[in-house]
C-alpha positions in Angstrom: 0.0 0.0 0.0 3.1 2.3 -0.3 1.6 3.9 -3.3 -0.6 6.1 -1.1 1.1 9.2 -0.1 0.7 10.8 3.3 0.5 14.6 3.2 -0.6 17.1 5.8 -3.0 15.4 8.1 -5.5 17.9 9.5 -6.8 16.8 12.9 -10.4 17.8 13.6 -11.3 15.2 16.2 -11.6 17.9 18.8 -13.9 20.0 16.7 -17.6 20.1 17.2 -19.2 17.7 14.7 -20.8 19.6 11.8 -24.5 19.9 11.8 -26.0 19.8 8.3 -28.6 22.6 8.0 -30.3 20.9 5.1 -30.7 17.7 7.2 -28.2 15.8 5.2 -25.6 13.9 7.0 -21.9 14.9 7.0 -19.1 12.6 5.9 -17.6 10.4 8.6 -14.4 9.0 7.1 -12.7 9.2 3.8 -10.8 6.3 2.3 -7.0 6.5 2.3 -7.0 10.1 1.1 -3.8 12.2 1.2 -5.6 15.3 2.5 -7.7 13.8 5.3 -7.4 13.2 9.0 -6.3 10.3 11.0 -9.3 8.3 12.1 -7.7 7.1 15.3 -6.5 9.9 17.5 -4.6 7.6 19.8 -2.6 6.0 17.1 0.9 7.0 16.2 0.6 5.5 12.7 -0.3 8.9 11.3 3.4 9.8 11.5 4.3 6.8 9.2 4.9 8.0 5.7 3.1 4.9 4.3 0.0 5.3 6.6 -3.4 6.2 5.3 -5.1 9.2 6.9 -8.8 9.8 7.2 -11.3 12.6 7.5 -13.7 12.3 10.4 -16.9 14.0 11.4 -20.2 12.4 12.2 -23.7 12.1 10.7 -25.4 14.7 12.9 -28.8 14.7 11.4 -31.0 12.5 9.3 -31.1 12.8 5.4 -34.1 13.9 3.5 -35.2 10.3 2.8 -35.6 9.6 6.5 -38.2 12.3 6.9 -40.6 11.1 4.3 -43.0 9.9 7.1 -42.4 11.9 10.3 -43.3 9.8 13.3 -42.7 9.4 17.0 -40.3 6.6 16.3 -38.3 8.7 13.9 -38.0 11.5 16.5 -36.9 8.9 19.1 -34.3 7.6 16.5 -33.0 11.1 16.0 -32.6 11.7 19.8 -30.8 8.3 20.2 -28.5 9.1 17.3 -27.6 12.4 18.7 -26.8 10.7 22.0 -24.6 8.3 20.1 -22.8 11.1 18.3 -21.9 12.7 21.6 -20.3 9.4 22.8 -18.7 9.0 19.4 -17.1 12.4 19.3 -15.6 11.6 22.7 -14.2 8.2 21.4 -16.6 6.3 23.7 -17.4 3.8 21.0 -19.2 1.0 22.8 -21.7 3.5 24.2 -22.0 5.2 20.9 -22.7 1.9 19.2 -25.3 1.0 21.8 -27.1 4.3 21.1 -26.9 3.9 17.3 -28.3 0.4 17.6 -31.2 1.6 19.7 -31.8 4.4 17.1 -31.9 1.7 14.3 -34.3 -0.4 16.4 -36.6 2.6 16.9 -36.5 3.6 13.2 -33.7 2.5 10.7 -32.0 5.5 9.1 -29.1 5.9 6.8 -27.3 8.2 9.2 -27.5 5.8 12.1 -26.1 2.9 10.0 -23.5 5.3 8.7 -22.2 6.2 12.1 -22.3 2.6 13.2 -20.1 1.8 10.3 -17.6 4.5 11.4 -17.5 2.9 14.9 -16.8 -0.5 13.5 -14.1 0.9 11.2 -12.5 2.6 14.2 -12.5 -0.7 16.1 -10.9 -2.5 13.2 -14.0 -4.7 12.4 -13.9 -3.8 8.7 -16.4 -6.5 7.6 -19.1 -5.2 10.0 -18.2 -1.7 8.9 -18.9 -2.6 5.3 -22.1 -4.2 6.3 -23.3 -1.1 8.1 -22.3 1.2 5.2 -24.1 -1.0 2.8 -27.3 -0.7 4.9 -26.8 3.0 4.9 -26.6 2.9 1.1 -29.9 1.0 0.8 -31.6 4.0 2.5 -29.6 6.8 0.9 -27.9 5.5 -2.2 -26.5 8.7 -3.5 -23.9 9.6 -0.9 -20.3 9.6 -2.2 -18.6 9.3 1.2 -20.3 6.0 2.0 -18.8 4.6 -1.2 -15.3 5.9 -0.3 -15.6 4.4 3.2 -16.6 1.0 1.8 -13.6 1.2 -0.6 -11.3 1.9 2.3 -12.8 -0.9 4.4 -12.3 -3.4 1.6 -8.7 -2.5 1.3 -8.2 -2.7 5.0 -10.0 -6.0 5.2 -8.4 -8.0 2.4 -6.8 -5.7 -0.1 -9.8 -6.1 -2.5 -8.8 -3.6 -5.1 -11.7 -4.6 -7.5 -14.3 -3.7 -4.9 -12.5 -0.6 -3.9 -12.3 0.5 -7.5 -16.0 -0.1 -8.0 -17.0 2.0 -5.1 -14.6 4.8 -5.9 -16.0 5.0 -9.4 -19.5 5.2 -7.9 -18.3 8.0 -5.5 -16.7 9.9 -8.4 -19.9 9.6 -10.4 -21.8 11.1 -7.5 -19.3 13.8 -6.7 -17.1 14.4 -9.8 -15.7 17.6 -8.4 -14.4 16.0 -5.2 -10.6 16.2 -5.7 -9.9 13.7 -2.9 -12.2 11.1 -4.4 -10.6 11.6 -7.8 -7.1 11.2 -6.3 -8.0 8.0 -4.6 -9.6 6.6 -7.7 -6.5 7.5 -9.6 -4.2 5.7 -7.1 -6.3 2.5 -7.3 -6.5 2.7 -11.1 -2.7 3.2 -11.3 -2.1 0.2 -9.1 -4.4 -1.9 -11.3 -2.4 -0.9 -14.4 -5.1 1.3 -15.8 -2.9 4.2 -16.6 -5.5 6.0 -18.8 -8.0 5.9 -16.0 -5.4 7.1 -13.5 -4.4 10.0 -15.8 -8.0 11.0 -16.2 -8.7 10.9 -12.4 -5.4 12.6 -11.5 -6.2 15.4 -14.0 -9.6 15.8 -12.5 -8.0 16.1 -9.0 -5.7 18.8 -10.3 -8.5 20.6 -12.1 -10.5 20.6 -8.8 -7.7 22.2 -6.8 -5.5 19.4 -5.6 -2.1 20.7 -6.8 -0.1 18.0 -5.2 -1.7 15.5 -7.6 0.4 17.1 -10.4 3.4 15.1 -9.6 1.4 11.9 -9.6 0.0 12.9 -13.0 3.4 13.4 -14.4 4.6 10.1 -13.0 1.8 8.0 -14.4 2.2 9.6 -17.8 5.8 8.5 -17.7 4.7 5.0 -16.8 2.3 4.9 -19.7 4.9 6.1 -22.1 7.4 3.5 -20.9 4.7 0.8 -21.2 3.9 1.9 -24.8 7.6 2.0 -25.7 8.2 -1.5 -24.3 5.1 -2.9 -26.2 6.4 -1.3 -29.4 9.8 -2.7 -28.9 8.3 -6.2 -28.3 6.2 -5.9 -31.5 9.3 -4.9 -33.5 11.3 -7.8 -32.1 8.6 -10.3 -32.8 8.2 -9.1 -36.4 11.9 -9.6 -37.2 
């Protein structure tokens, strides 16, 4: 996984979780992105040049889809989720997960499943994290950060690049102007030998303000040129 570069990790774990005014939930973690924050505040791995860093905030309100039929159970679910967020923001994960599960039992919501997935991820239970994020997607399918989180969990779990690539492509389709997603998509594409896909995604990252992706863009173009030159040489040798 050394292909992932660690840049400036901005720690926001002490910040108050963002509250989405439009009642859409905020991103919890980002997959292996060079510009995001370390998901584990107690870990020293963020100082490792090969470590992946994550962005963290919490789903502080329910998405529009969860308000289609207001009810007492939904209000209870919201209260329980906010209780869980308070525990989660203080790294009290067992208590947070208990509150999120009670929220889900009262009324399943995308946001509660989402935050549950973050807790599992922080605890290193990546399969359960994937399962929770997938449940969140069922209720709110057009959320790019859920896809990036699933991609990250697949890589952490078993290095499944095919699944990671699939979810990063889905995330990029939802949020094409998100430079971090484009960068991550480029990295996975490059690792899979898809230099054209990597070039396109790195260029998109650069176009959307991620200047540090310019070096990666140059490097993958060089790799593509070397590959084409080698293939041409092989064809010439074979034809002789």
